[in-house]
Backbone as XML, in Angstrom:
<?xml version="1.0"?>
<chain id="A" units="angstrom">
  <residue number="1" name="MET">
    <atom name="N" x="71.159" y="45.662" z="48.072"/>
    <atom name="CA" x="71.476" y="46.027" z="48.456"/>
    <atom name="C" x="71.445" y="48.015" z="49.408"/>
  </residue>
  <residue number="2" name="GLN">
    <atom name="N" x="70.885" y="47.501" z="50.417"/>
    <atom name="CA" x="71.210" y="48.889" z="51.244"/>
    <atom name="C" x="72.078" y="50.001" z="51.802"/>
  </residue>
  <residue number="3" name="PHE">
    <atom name="N" x="70.849" y="51.200" z="51.451"/>
    <atom name="CA" x="73.210" y="52.149" z="51.533"/>
    <atom name="C" x="72.878" y="52.563" z="53.416"/>
  </residue>
  <residue number="4" name="HIS">
    <atom name="N" x="72.989" y="52.876" z="54.212"/>
    <atom name="CA" x="72.792" y="53.621" z="55.365"/>
    <atom name="C" x="73.558" y="55.695" z="55.336"/>
  </residue>
  <residue number="5" name="THR">
    <atom name="N" x="73.154" y="55.875" z="55.564"/>
    <atom name="CA" x="73.574" y="57.328" z="55.707"/>
    <atom name="C" x="73.884" y="57.742" z="57.055"/>
  </residue>
  <residue number="6" name="LYS">
    <atom name="N" x="75.492" y="58.181" z="57.206"/>
    <atom name="CA" x="76.447" y="58.262" z="57.500"/>
    <atom name="C" x="75.516" y="59.616" z="58.609"/>
  </residue>
  <residue number="7" name="THR">
    <atom name="N" x="74.975" y="59.934" z="60.479"/>
    <atom name="CA" x="75.323" y="60.723" z="60.839"/>
    <atom name="C" x="75.043" y="61.665" z="60.420"/>
  </residue>
  <residue number="8" name="ARG">
    <atom name="N" x="76.194" y="62.478" z="60.086"/>
    <atom name="CA" x="77.108" y="64.157" z="61.121"/>
    <atom name="C" x="77.209" y="65.115" z="62.683"/>
  </residue>
  <residue number="9" name="ALA">
    <atom name="N" x="77.715" y="65.254" z="62.815"/>
    <atom name="CA" x="78.208" y="65.139" z="64.181"/>
    <atom name="C" x="78.505" y="66.469" z="64.178"/>
  </residue>
  <residue number="10" name="SER">
    <atom name="N" x="78.099" y="66.928" z="65.461"/>
    <atom name="CA" x="77.258" y="68.702" z="65.468"/>
    <atom name="C" x="77.737" y="69.355" z="65.625"/>
  </residue>
  <residue number="11" name="ALA">
    <atom name="N" x="78.104" y="70.258" z="64.917"/>
    <atom name="CA" x="78.183" y="71.591" z="65.041"/>
    <atom name="C" x="78.505" y="72.449" z="66.367"/>
  </residue>
  <residue number="12" name="ALA">
    <atom name="N" x="77.291" y="72.137" z="67.541"/>
    <atom name="CA" x="77.085" y="73.336" z="68.855"/>
    <atom name="C" x="78.255" y="72.342" z="69.584"/>
  </residue>
  <residue number="13" name="ILE">
    <atom name="N" x="78.362" y="74.222" z="70.503"/>
    <atom name="CA" x="80.210" y="73.781" z="71.676"/>
    <atom name="C" x="79.393" y="73.245" z="72.727"/>
  </residue>
  <residue number="14" name="PRO">
    <atom name="N" x="79.891" y="73.165" z="73.535"/>
    <atom name="CA" x="78.915" y="72.167" z="74.617"/>
    <atom name="C" x="78.957" y="72.982" z="75.764"/>
  </residue>
  <residue number="15" name="THR">
    <atom name="N" x="79.081" y="72.991" z="76.355"/>
    <atom name="CA" x="78.486" y="74.662" z="77.652"/>
    <atom name="C" x="78.159" y="73.974" z="78.594"/>
  </residue>
  <residue number="16" name="ALA">
    <atom name="N" x="77.800" y="73.191" z="78.835"/>
    <atom name="CA" x="77.956" y="71.992" z="80.773"/>
    <atom name="C" x="78.756" y="73.364" z="81.758"/>
  </residue>
  <residue number="17" name="SER">
    <atom name="N" x="80.820" y="73.123" z="80.885"/>
    <atom name="CA" x="81.325" y="72.842" z="81.853"/>
    <atom name="C" x="81.844" y="74.635" z="81.994"/>
  </residue>
  <residue number="18" name="LEU">
    <atom name="N" x="81.354" y="75.232" z="81.593"/>
    <atom name="CA" x="81.882" y="76.684" z="81.027"/>
    <atom name="C" x="81.504" y="77.689" z="82.931"/>
  </residue>
  <residue number="19" name="PRO">
    <atom name="N" x="80.100" y="77.005" z="83.134"/>
    <atom name="CA" x="80.278" y="77.740" z="84.828"/>
    <atom name="C" x="81.261" y="77.629" z="85.571"/>
  </residue>
  <residue number="20" name="ASP">
    <atom name="N" x="81.884" y="75.969" z="85.401"/>
    <atom name="CA" x="82.737" y="76.174" z="86.189"/>
    <atom name="C" x="84.192" y="76.324" z="85.777"/>
  </residue>
  <residue number="21" name="ILE">
    <atom name="N" x="84.412" y="76.491" z="84.725"/>
    <atom name="CA" x="86.060" y="77.134" z="84.477"/>
    <atom name="C" x="85.598" y="78.623" z="84.523"/>
  </residue>
  <residue number="22" name="ILE">
    <atom name="N" x="84.051" y="79.545" z="84.563"/>
    <atom name="CA" x="84.551" y="80.525" z="85.118"/>
    <atom name="C" x="84.858" y="80.834" z="86.434"/>
  </residue>
  <residue number="23" name="PHE">
    <atom name="N" x="83.488" y="79.970" z="87.388"/>
    <atom name="CA" x="84.395" y="79.949" z="88.976"/>
    <atom name="C" x="85.504" y="79.887" z="89.057"/>
  </residue>
  <residue number="24" name="MET">
    <atom name="N" x="86.091" y="78.561" z="88.128"/>
    <atom name="CA" x="87.771" y="78.678" z="88.683"/>
    <atom name="C" x="88.782" y="80.135" z="88.318"/>
  </residue>
  <residue number="25" name="LEU">
    <atom name="N" x="88.615" y="80.332" z="86.893"/>
    <atom name="CA" x="89.639" y="81.731" z="87.113"/>
    <atom name="C" x="89.207" y="82.664" z="87.851"/>
  </residue>
  <residue number="26" name="LEU">
    <atom name="N" x="88.071" y="82.859" z="88.725"/>
    <atom name="CA" x="87.615" y="84.537" z="88.989"/>
    <atom name="C" x="87.983" y="83.522" z="90.368"/>
  </residue>
  <residue number="27" name="ILE">
    <atom name="N" x="88.658" y="82.092" z="90.905"/>
    <atom name="CA" x="88.987" y="82.634" z="91.965"/>
    <atom name="C" x="90.894" y="82.115" z="92.051"/>
  </residue>
  <residue number="28" name="PHE">
    <atom name="N" x="90.561" y="82.452" z="90.648"/>
    <atom name="CA" x="92.579" y="82.576" z="91.082"/>
    <atom name="C" x="92.804" y="84.099" z="90.817"/>
  </residue>
  <residue number="29" name="PHE">
    <atom name="N" x="91.844" y="85.020" z="89.719"/>
    <atom name="CA" x="92.540" y="86.176" z="89.041"/>
    <atom name="C" x="91.629" y="87.113" z="91.507"/>
  </residue>
  <residue number="30" name="MET">
    <atom name="N" x="90.632" y="86.156" z="92.008"/>
    <atom name="CA" x="91.194" y="86.930" z="93.310"/>
    <atom name="C" x="92.235" y="86.250" z="94.308"/>
  </residue>
  <residue number="31" name="VAL">
    <atom name="N" x="92.109" y="85.129" z="94.118"/>
    <atom name="CA" x="93.205" y="85.164" z="94.568"/>
    <atom name="C" x="95.093" y="85.369" z="94.130"/>
  </residue>
  <residue number="32" name="VAL">
    <atom name="N" x="94.910" y="85.869" z="93.463"/>
    <atom name="CA" x="96.289" y="87.241" z="92.665"/>
    <atom name="C" x="96.680" y="88.582" z="92.900"/>
  </residue>
  <residue number="33" name="THR">
    <atom name="N" x="95.036" y="88.415" z="92.541"/>
    <atom name="CA" x="95.618" y="90.259" z="92.462"/>
    <atom name="C" x="96.603" y="90.235" z="93.885"/>
  </residue>
  <residue number="34" name="VAL">
    <atom name="N" x="96.730" y="91.102" z="93.951"/>
    <atom name="CA" x="97.294" y="92.739" z="94.660"/>
    <atom name="C" x="96.836" y="94.202" z="95.112"/>
  </residue>
  <residue number="35" name="PHE">
    <atom name="N" x="96.615" y="94.253" z="95.573"/>
    <atom name="CA" x="95.972" y="96.077" z="95.787"/>
    <atom name="C" x="96.689" y="96.422" z="96.598"/>
  </residue>
  <residue number="36" name="LYS">
    <atom name="N" x="97.842" y="97.415" z="95.821"/>
    <atom name="CA" x="98.296" y="99.067" z="96.877"/>
    <atom name="C" x="97.112" y="99.895" z="97.769"/>
  </residue>
  <residue number="37" name="GLU">
    <atom name="N" x="97.358" y="99.855" z="98.526"/>
    <atom name="CA" x="97.047" y="100.003" z="100.432"/>
    <atom name="C" x="97.028" y="101.594" z="99.675"/>
  </residue>
  <residue number="38" name="PHE">
    <atom name="N" x="98.262" y="102.098" z="99.858"/>
    <atom name="CA" x="98.801" y="103.551" z="100.505"/>
    <atom name="C" x="99.704" y="103.669" z="98.453"/>
  </residue>
  <residue number="39" name="ARG">
    <atom name="N" x="99.745" y="104.867" z="98.215"/>
    <atom name="CA" x="100.197" y="105.521" z="96.944"/>
    <atom name="C" x="101.766" y="105.989" z="97.318"/>
  </residue>
  <residue number="40" name="GLY">
    <atom name="N" x="101.599" y="106.940" z="98.288"/>
    <atom name="CA" x="103.071" y="107.986" z="99.254"/>
    <atom name="C" x="103.045" y="108.765" z="98.386"/>
  </residue>
  <residue number="41" name="LEU">
    <atom name="N" x="104.043" y="109.433" z="98.259"/>
    <atom name="CA" x="104.915" y="110.789" z="97.369"/>
    <atom name="C" x="105.962" y="110.599" z="97.251"/>
  </residue>
  <residue number="42" name="PRO">
    <atom name="N" x="105.981" y="110.826" z="95.583"/>
    <atom name="CA" x="106.751" y="110.385" z="94.898"/>
    <atom name="C" x="108.223" y="110.802" z="96.377"/>
  </residue>
  <residue number="43" name="ILE">
    <atom name="N" x="109.613" y="109.878" z="96.269"/>
    <atom name="CA" x="110.125" y="109.908" z="96.685"/>
    <atom name="C" x="111.508" y="109.840" z="96.318"/>
  </residue>
  <residue number="44" name="ALA">
    <atom name="N" x="112.621" y="110.198" z="96.578"/>
    <atom name="CA" x="114.165" y="108.889" z="96.519"/>
    <atom name="C" x="114.640" y="108.708" z="97.293"/>
  </residue>
  <residue number="45" name="ILE">
    <atom name="N" x="114.694" y="107.075" z="98.041"/>
    <atom name="CA" x="114.907" y="106.463" z="99.392"/>
    <atom name="C" x="115.846" y="106.576" z="99.023"/>
  </residue>
  <residue number="46" name="PRO">
    <atom name="N" x="117.286" y="106.622" z="100.257"/>
    <atom name="CA" x="118.492" y="106.475" z="100.096"/>
    <atom name="C" x="118.741" y="105.488" z="100.471"/>
  </residue>
  <residue number="47" name="ALA">
    <atom name="N" x="119.937" y="105.437" z="99.875"/>
    <atom name="CA" x="121.518" y="103.288" z="99.840"/>
    <atom name="C" x="121.142" y="103.313" z="101.159"/>
  </residue>
  <residue number="48" name="ALA">
    <atom name="N" x="121.651" y="102.341" z="101.713"/>
    <atom name="CA" x="122.346" y="101.910" z="102.666"/>
    <atom name="C" x="123.082" y="100.455" z="101.984"/>
  </residue>
  <residue number="49" name="ARG">
    <atom name="N" x="123.992" y="100.787" z="103.205"/>
    <atom name="CA" x="124.629" y="99.211" z="102.629"/>
    <atom name="C" x="124.231" y="97.755" z="102.731"/>
  </residue>
  <residue number="50" name="THR">
    <atom name="N" x="123.437" y="97.988" z="104.556"/>
    <atom name="CA" x="122.826" y="96.921" z="105.103"/>
    <atom name="C" x="121.701" y="96.903" z="104.776"/>
  </residue>
  <residue number="51" name="THR">
    <atom name="N" x="120.863" y="96.043" z="104.464"/>
    <atom name="CA" x="119.104" y="96.191" z="105.166"/>
    <atom name="C" x="119.174" y="94.584" z="105.506"/>
  </residue>
  <residue number="52" name="GLU">
    <atom name="N" x="117.246" y="95.337" z="106.146"/>
    <atom name="CA" x="117.146" y="93.610" z="105.900"/>
    <atom name="C" x="115.563" y="94.338" z="106.562"/>
  </residue>
  <residue number="53" name="LYS">
    <atom name="N" x="115.235" y="93.183" z="105.588"/>
    <atom name="CA" x="113.304" y="93.271" z="105.173"/>
    <atom name="C" x="112.283" y="92.308" z="105.860"/>
  </residue>
  <residue number="54" name="LEU">
    <atom name="N" x="111.561" y="93.592" z="105.525"/>
    <atom name="CA" x="110.291" y="92.922" z="107.131"/>
    <atom name="C" x="109.102" y="91.609" z="106.723"/>
  </residue>
  <residue number="55" name="GLU">
    <atom name="N" x="109.482" y="91.115" z="107.864"/>
    <atom name="CA" x="108.507" y="89.261" z="107.075"/>
    <atom name="C" x="107.456" y="89.895" z="106.335"/>
  </residue>
  <residue number="56" name="THR">
    <atom name="N" x="107.031" y="90.123" z="107.390"/>
    <atom name="CA" x="105.667" y="90.399" z="106.554"/>
    <atom name="C" x="104.931" y="92.172" z="106.556"/>
  </residue>
  <residue number="57" name="LYS">
    <atom name="N" x="104.322" y="92.943" z="106.030"/>
    <atom name="CA" x="103.561" y="94.341" z="105.833"/>
    <atom name="C" x="102.101" y="93.631" z="106.552"/>
  </residue>
  <residue number="58" name="ARG">
    <atom name="N" x="101.541" y="93.183" z="107.386"/>
    <atom name="CA" x="100.367" y="93.024" z="107.810"/>
    <atom name="C" x="100.726" y="94.099" z="108.471"/>
  </residue>
  <residue number="59" name="ASN">
    <atom name="N" x="101.335" y="94.344" z="109.492"/>
    <atom name="CA" x="100.874" y="95.361" z="110.407"/>
    <atom name="C" x="102.370" y="96.207" z="110.150"/>
  </residue>
  <residue number="60" name="VAL">
    <atom name="N" x="102.090" y="97.094" z="109.129"/>
    <atom name="CA" x="102.515" y="98.409" z="108.374"/>
    <atom name="C" x="102.345" y="99.455" z="109.070"/>
  </residue>
  <residue number="61" name="ALA">
    <atom name="N" x="102.611" y="100.176" z="109.166"/>
    <atom name="CA" x="102.147" y="101.875" z="108.846"/>
    <atom name="C" x="102.469" y="102.845" z="107.429"/>
  </residue>
  <residue number="62" name="TYR">
    <atom name="N" x="102.843" y="103.076" z="106.886"/>
    <atom name="CA" x="103.751" y="103.961" z="105.863"/>
    <atom name="C" x="103.566" y="106.034" z="106.417"/>
  </residue>
  <residue number="63" name="LEU">
    <atom name="N" x="105.105" y="105.526" z="106.099"/>
    <atom name="CA" x="104.709" y="108.041" z="106.573"/>
    <atom name="C" x="105.637" y="107.979" z="106.386"/>
  </residue>
  <residue number="64" name="TRP">
    <atom name="N" x="105.428" y="108.539" z="105.098"/>
    <atom name="CA" x="105.868" y="109.179" z="103.800"/>
    <atom name="C" x="106.616" y="110.857" z="103.870"/>
  </residue>
  <residue number="65" name="VAL">
    <atom name="N" x="108.299" y="110.739" z="103.431"/>
    <atom name="CA" x="107.557" y="112.797" z="103.564"/>
    <atom name="C" x="108.584" y="112.809" z="102.244"/>
  </residue>
  <residue number="66" name="ASP">
    <atom name="N" x="109.066" y="114.007" z="101.925"/>
    <atom name="CA" x="109.353" y="114.629" z="100.763"/>
    <atom name="C" x="110.615" y="114.939" z="100.252"/>
  </residue>
  <residue number="67" name="LYS">
    <atom name="N" x="111.121" y="115.732" z="99.918"/>
    <atom name="CA" x="112.535" y="116.337" z="99.673"/>
    <atom name="C" x="111.295" y="117.975" z="100.143"/>
  </residue>
  <residue number="68" name="GLN">
    <atom name="N" x="110.424" y="118.348" z="99.522"/>
    <atom name="CA" x="109.041" y="119.843" z="100.056"/>
    <atom name="C" x="109.460" y="120.285" z="101.832"/>
  </residue>
  <residue number="69" name="GLY">
    <atom name="N" x="108.885" y="118.985" z="102.136"/>
    <atom name="CA" x="109.062" y="118.514" z="104.083"/>
    <atom name="C" x="107.609" y="117.841" z="104.384"/>
  </residue>
  <residue number="70" name="ARG">
    <atom name="N" x="106.889" y="117.809" z="102.467"/>
    <atom name="CA" x="104.826" y="117.302" z="103.126"/>
    <atom name="C" x="105.246" y="116.401" z="103.704"/>
  </residue>
  <residue number="71" name="ILE">
    <atom name="N" x="104.448" y="115.849" z="104.520"/>
    <atom name="CA" x="104.199" y="114.415" z="105.320"/>
    <atom name="C" x="102.786" y="113.801" z="104.767"/>
  </residue>
  <residue number="72" name="SER">
    <atom name="N" x="103.230" y="112.161" z="104.993"/>
    <atom name="CA" x="101.762" y="110.882" z="104.098"/>
    <atom name="C" x="101.653" y="110.518" z="104.982"/>
  </residue>
  <residue number="73" name="VAL">
    <atom name="N" x="100.752" y="110.444" z="104.834"/>
    <atom name="CA" x="99.952" y="109.760" z="106.447"/>
    <atom name="C" x="99.031" y="108.733" z="105.692"/>
  </residue>
  <residue number="74" name="ASP">
    <atom name="N" x="98.975" y="107.258" z="104.977"/>
    <atom name="CA" x="97.985" y="106.702" z="104.601"/>
    <atom name="C" x="97.362" y="107.561" z="103.122"/>
  </residue>
  <residue number="75" name="ASP">
    <atom name="N" x="98.017" y="108.315" z="102.097"/>
    <atom name="CA" x="97.356" y="108.733" z="100.781"/>
    <atom name="C" x="97.202" y="110.450" z="101.659"/>
  </residue>
  <residue number="76" name="LYS">
    <atom name="N" x="97.068" y="110.928" z="102.555"/>
    <atom name="CA" x="96.494" y="112.608" z="102.983"/>
    <atom name="C" x="97.780" y="113.323" z="103.594"/>
  </residue>
  <residue number="77" name="ILE">
    <atom name="N" x="97.964" y="114.016" z="103.718"/>
    <atom name="CA" x="98.690" y="115.478" z="103.802"/>
    <atom name="C" x="98.641" y="115.656" z="104.725"/>
  </residue>
  <residue number="78" name="VAL">
    <atom name="N" x="100.216" y="115.635" z="106.018"/>
    <atom name="CA" x="99.056" y="116.331" z="107.357"/>
    <atom name="C" x="101.018" y="116.668" z="107.891"/>
  </residue>
  <residue number="79" name="SER">
    <atom name="N" x="100.180" y="117.683" z="109.241"/>
    <atom name="CA" x="101.133" y="119.411" z="109.520"/>
    <atom name="C" x="102.085" y="118.022" z="110.478"/>
  </residue>
  <residue number="80" name="MET">
    <atom name="N" x="103.334" y="118.517" z="110.877"/>
    <atom name="CA" x="103.558" y="117.459" z="112.057"/>
    <atom name="C" x="103.956" y="117.543" z="112.938"/>
  </residue>
  <residue number="81" name="ASP">
    <atom name="N" x="102.541" y="118.310" z="113.375"/>
    <atom name="CA" x="101.804" y="118.492" z="114.966"/>
    <atom name="C" x="100.623" y="117.583" z="114.672"/>
  </residue>
  <residue number="82" name="ASP">
    <atom name="N" x="99.781" y="117.109" z="113.479"/>
    <atom name="CA" x="99.162" y="116.174" z="113.103"/>
    <atom name="C" x="99.870" y="114.481" z="113.493"/>
  </residue>
  <residue number="83" name="VAL">
    <atom name="N" x="100.840" y="114.370" z="112.991"/>
    <atom name="CA" x="101.570" y="113.170" z="113.534"/>
    <atom name="C" x="101.624" y="112.464" z="114.658"/>
  </residue>
  <residue number="84" name="SER">
    <atom name="N" x="101.935" y="112.460" z="115.555"/>
    <atom name="CA" x="101.693" y="111.985" z="117.228"/>
    <atom name="C" x="99.815" y="111.209" z="117.498"/>
  </residue>
  <residue number="85" name="PRO">
    <atom name="N" x="99.413" y="112.414" z="117.280"/>
    <atom name="CA" x="97.258" y="112.445" z="117.314"/>
    <atom name="C" x="97.332" y="110.964" z="116.845"/>
  </residue>
  <residue number="86" name="ILE">
    <atom name="N" x="98.380" y="110.971" z="115.319"/>
    <atom name="CA" x="97.868" y="110.366" z="113.989"/>
    <atom name="C" x="97.767" y="109.044" z="115.040"/>
  </residue>
  <residue number="87" name="MET">
    <atom name="N" x="99.534" y="108.579" z="114.713"/>
    <atom name="CA" x="99.940" y="107.644" z="115.263"/>
    <atom name="C" x="99.309" y="106.672" z="116.056"/>
  </residue>
  <residue number="88" name="ALA">
    <atom name="N" x="98.909" y="107.598" z="117.099"/>
    <atom name="CA" x="98.669" y="106.833" z="118.944"/>
    <atom name="C" x="97.911" y="106.123" z="118.746"/>
  </residue>
  <residue number="89" name="ASP">
    <atom name="N" x="97.007" y="107.118" z="116.971"/>
    <atom name="CA" x="95.255" y="105.931" z="117.437"/>
    <atom name="C" x="95.750" y="105.458" z="117.023"/>
  </residue>
  <residue number="90" name="LYS">
    <atom name="N" x="96.262" y="105.259" z="115.763"/>
    <atom name="CA" x="96.930" y="103.610" z="114.699"/>
    <atom name="C" x="97.390" y="102.327" z="115.776"/>
  </residue>
  <residue number="91" name="PHE">
    <atom name="N" x="98.742" y="103.279" z="116.210"/>
    <atom name="CA" x="98.522" y="102.273" z="116.861"/>
    <atom name="C" x="98.282" y="101.981" z="118.450"/>
  </residue>
  <residue number="92" name="SER">
    <atom name="N" x="97.283" y="102.698" z="118.771"/>
    <atom name="CA" x="96.611" y="101.760" z="119.824"/>
    <atom name="C" x="95.183" y="101.006" z="118.752"/>
  </residue>
  <residue number="93" name="GLN">
    <atom name="N" x="95.088" y="101.168" z="118.104"/>
    <atom name="CA" x="94.570" y="99.899" z="117.357"/>
    <atom name="C" x="95.222" y="98.244" z="116.954"/>
  </residue>
  <residue number="94" name="ASN">
    <atom name="N" x="96.665" y="98.852" z="117.061"/>
    <atom name="CA" x="97.961" y="97.376" z="116.899"/>
    <atom name="C" x="98.502" y="97.995" z="117.333"/>
  </residue>
  <residue number="95" name="ARG">
    <atom name="N" x="98.637" y="96.786" z="118.156"/>
    <atom name="CA" x="99.867" y="97.297" z="119.203"/>
    <atom name="C" x="101.359" y="96.947" z="118.318"/>
  </residue>
  <residue number="96" name="ARG">
    <atom name="N" x="100.668" y="95.417" z="117.479"/>
    <atom name="CA" x="102.240" y="96.030" z="117.147"/>
    <atom name="C" x="102.593" y="95.898" z="115.842"/>
  </residue>
  <residue number="97" name="LEU">
    <atom name="N" x="102.227" y="97.111" z="115.505"/>
    <atom name="CA" x="102.173" y="97.407" z="114.034"/>
    <atom name="C" x="103.743" y="98.925" z="114.158"/>
  </residue>
  <residue number="98" name="ILE">
    <atom name="N" x="103.984" y="98.708" z="112.939"/>
    <atom name="CA" x="105.839" y="98.691" z="112.956"/>
    <atom name="C" x="105.439" y="100.129" z="111.852"/>
  </residue>
  <residue number="99" name="ILE">
    <atom name="N" x="105.827" y="101.493" z="111.945"/>
    <atom name="CA" x="105.689" y="102.137" z="111.463"/>
    <atom name="C" x="107.335" y="103.076" z="110.693"/>
  </residue>
  <residue number="100" name="SER">
    <atom name="N" x="106.516" y="102.500" z="109.215"/>
    <atom name="CA" x="107.625" y="102.663" z="108.598"/>
    <atom name="C" x="107.917" y="103.803" z="107.844"/>
  </residue>
  <residue number="101" name="LEU">
    <atom name="N" x="109.260" y="104.465" z="107.855"/>
    <atom name="CA" x="109.128" y="105.924" z="107.689"/>
    <atom name="C" x="110.582" y="105.651" z="105.687"/>
  </residue>
  <residue number="102" name="LYS">
    <atom name="N" x="108.767" y="106.449" z="105.814"/>
    <atom name="CA" x="109.706" y="106.492" z="103.435"/>
    <atom name="C" x="110.350" y="108.299" z="103.803"/>
  </residue>
  <residue number="103" name="ILE">
    <atom name="N" x="111.658" y="108.623" z="103.748"/>
    <atom name="CA" x="111.679" y="109.450" z="103.880"/>
    <atom name="C" x="112.989" y="109.758" z="102.188"/>
  </residue>
  <residue number="104" name="ASP">
    <atom name="N" x="112.973" y="110.790" z="101.789"/>
    <atom name="CA" x="114.063" y="111.680" z="101.148"/>
    <atom name="C" x="115.013" y="111.141" z="100.969"/>
  </residue>
  <residue number="105" name="LYS">
    <atom name="N" x="115.849" y="111.059" z="100.396"/>
    <atom name="CA" x="117.216" y="111.720" z="101.595"/>
    <atom name="C" x="117.818" y="112.628" z="101.135"/>
  </residue>
  <residue number="106" name="ASP">
    <atom name="N" x="117.398" y="114.390" z="100.234"/>
    <atom name="CA" x="117.155" y="114.821" z="100.751"/>
    <atom name="C" x="116.657" y="115.639" z="101.258"/>
  </residue>
  <residue number="107" name="VAL">
    <atom name="N" x="115.615" y="115.145" z="102.245"/>
    <atom name="CA" x="115.097" y="115.843" z="103.590"/>
    <atom name="C" x="115.932" y="116.443" z="105.163"/>
  </residue>
  <residue number="108" name="GLU">
    <atom name="N" x="115.881" y="117.665" z="105.043"/>
    <atom name="CA" x="117.170" y="117.866" z="106.467"/>
    <atom name="C" x="116.618" y="116.586" z="108.082"/>
  </residue>
  <residue number="109" name="MET">
    <atom name="N" x="118.219" y="116.696" z="108.740"/>
    <atom name="CA" x="118.123" y="116.205" z="109.510"/>
    <atom name="C" x="117.277" y="116.140" z="110.478"/>
  </residue>
  <residue number="110" name="GLY">
    <atom name="N" x="117.120" y="117.501" z="110.740"/>
    <atom name="CA" x="116.497" y="118.368" z="111.284"/>
    <atom name="C" x="114.977" y="118.149" z="111.532"/>
  </residue>
  <residue number="111" name="MET">
    <atom name="N" x="114.663" y="117.777" z="110.981"/>
    <atom name="CA" x="112.928" y="117.951" z="110.136"/>
    <atom name="C" x="112.698" y="115.917" z="110.402"/>
  </residue>
  <residue number="112" name="VAL">
    <atom name="N" x="114.125" y="114.990" z="110.275"/>
    <atom name="CA" x="114.107" y="113.872" z="110.216"/>
    <atom name="C" x="114.059" y="113.335" z="111.960"/>
  </residue>
  <residue number="113" name="ASN">
    <atom name="N" x="114.764" y="114.850" z="113.021"/>
    <atom name="CA" x="114.206" y="114.203" z="114.071"/>
    <atom name="C" x="113.234" y="114.957" z="114.912"/>
  </residue>
  <residue number="114" name="ASP">
    <atom name="N" x="113.041" y="116.437" z="114.434"/>
    <atom name="CA" x="111.772" y="116.509" z="114.938"/>
    <atom name="C" x="110.138" y="115.510" z="114.959"/>
  </residue>
  <residue number="115" name="LEU">
    <atom name="N" x="110.123" y="114.255" z="113.825"/>
    <atom name="CA" x="109.891" y="112.686" z="112.825"/>
    <atom name="C" x="108.980" y="112.728" z="114.397"/>
  </residue>
  <residue number="116" name="GLN">
    <atom name="N" x="110.288" y="112.059" z="114.623"/>
    <atom name="CA" x="111.059" y="111.260" z="115.581"/>
    <atom name="C" x="110.467" y="111.802" z="116.925"/>
  </residue>
  <residue number="117" name="GLU">
    <atom name="N" x="110.645" y="112.046" z="117.403"/>
    <atom name="CA" x="110.131" y="112.887" z="118.427"/>
    <atom name="C" x="108.516" y="113.104" z="118.553"/>
  </residue>
  <residue number="118" name="LYS">
    <atom name="N" x="107.652" y="113.406" z="117.998"/>
    <atom name="CA" x="106.431" y="112.549" z="117.525"/>
    <atom name="C" x="106.580" y="111.535" z="117.305"/>
  </residue>
  <residue number="119" name="LEU">
    <atom name="N" x="106.702" y="110.856" z="117.022"/>
    <atom name="CA" x="106.432" y="109.390" z="117.068"/>
    <atom name="C" x="107.156" y="109.067" z="119.337"/>
  </residue>
  <residue number="120" name="ARG">
    <atom name="N" x="107.769" y="108.962" z="119.547"/>
    <atom name="CA" x="107.757" y="108.773" z="120.707"/>
    <atom name="C" x="106.565" y="109.103" z="121.243"/>
  </residue>
  <residue number="121" name="ASP">
    <atom name="N" x="106.094" y="110.824" z="121.669"/>
    <atom name="CA" x="105.704" y="111.745" z="122.257"/>
    <atom name="C" x="104.525" y="110.390" z="121.756"/>
  </residue>
  <residue number="122" name="ALA">
    <atom name="N" x="103.851" y="109.540" z="120.481"/>
    <atom name="CA" x="102.605" y="108.315" z="120.651"/>
    <atom name="C" x="102.788" y="107.483" z="120.745"/>
  </residue>
  <residue number="123" name="TYR">
    <atom name="N" x="104.549" y="107.290" z="121.129"/>
    <atom name="CA" x="105.119" y="105.580" z="121.765"/>
    <atom name="C" x="105.111" y="105.076" z="121.010"/>
  </residue>
  <residue number="124" name="THR">
    <atom name="N" x="104.321" y="105.660" z="120.342"/>
    <atom name="CA" x="105.000" y="104.455" z="119.282"/>
    <atom name="C" x="106.491" y="103.625" z="118.835"/>
  </residue>
  <residue number="125" name="LEU">
    <atom name="N" x="106.953" y="102.641" z="118.979"/>
    <atom name="CA" x="108.502" y="102.775" z="119.031"/>
    <atom name="C" x="109.128" y="101.593" z="118.188"/>
  </residue>
  <residue number="126" name="ARG">
    <atom name="N" x="108.518" y="101.588" z="117.705"/>
    <atom name="CA" x="108.590" y="100.106" z="116.674"/>
    <atom name="C" x="108.702" y="100.577" z="115.395"/>
  </residue>
  <residue number="127" name="VAL">
    <atom name="N" x="110.219" y="101.383" z="115.228"/>
    <atom name="CA" x="110.502" y="102.018" z="114.125"/>
    <atom name="C" x="111.448" y="102.058" z="113.383"/>
  </residue>
  <residue number="128" name="ASN">
    <atom name="N" x="110.586" y="101.805" z="111.728"/>
    <atom name="CA" x="111.864" y="101.271" z="110.101"/>
    <atom name="C" x="111.541" y="102.524" z="109.551"/>
  </residue>
  <residue number="129" name="TYR">
    <atom name="N" x="112.855" y="102.074" z="108.391"/>
    <atom name="CA" x="113.441" y="103.129" z="107.693"/>
    <atom name="C" x="114.348" y="102.106" z="106.507"/>
  </residue>
  <residue number="130" name="ALA">
    <atom name="N" x="112.355" y="103.088" z="105.726"/>
    <atom name="CA" x="112.754" y="102.350" z="104.778"/>
    <atom name="C" x="113.860" y="102.935" z="103.237"/>
  </residue>
  <residue number="131" name="THR">
    <atom name="N" x="114.822" y="102.449" z="102.899"/>
    <atom name="CA" x="116.034" y="102.388" z="101.948"/>
    <atom name="C" x="116.190" y="100.473" z="100.525"/>
  </residue>
  <residue number="132" name="ARG">
    <atom name="N" x="116.827" y="101.136" z="100.171"/>
    <atom name="CA" x="116.696" y="100.503" z="99.714"/>
    <atom name="C" x="118.456" y="99.662" z="99.098"/>
  </residue>
  <residue number="133" name="PHE">
    <atom name="N" x="118.637" y="98.925" z="98.686"/>
    <atom name="CA" x="120.020" y="98.621" z="99.537"/>
    <atom name="C" x="120.902" y="98.401" z="97.542"/>
  </residue>
  <residue number="134" name="LYS">
    <atom name="N" x="122.277" y="98.697" z="98.383"/>
    <atom name="CA" x="123.375" y="99.586" z="97.232"/>
    <atom name="C" x="123.953" y="98.968" z="97.053"/>
  </residue>
</chain>
């Protein structure tokens, strides 16, 4: 009688599908990753009783004003006189642009009024005021 020896299973890990898995993971992380475009200034947004959410953030330009009176557009500190030409240039590139004002709750109303006048001079009439829900 003759005995046959059993063949042992190999200990190697099959790597044939490894590139496919890596490619799928790469596509997954590219799809779900969100990059913040601008940081802005540290502000305390005022509260509101009623709010309305923007449908899309695609055509929105943000303008920050902190309690020291600094104005930030695209992460750059600008003066009040520079707001009108910058926003006019942005609005000429995209006519559907909405200007979202993120203004600290301690900013004086006179400065907000001056900012509105500068935006009116730039013919950017679509303005949104950012608030948090009370």
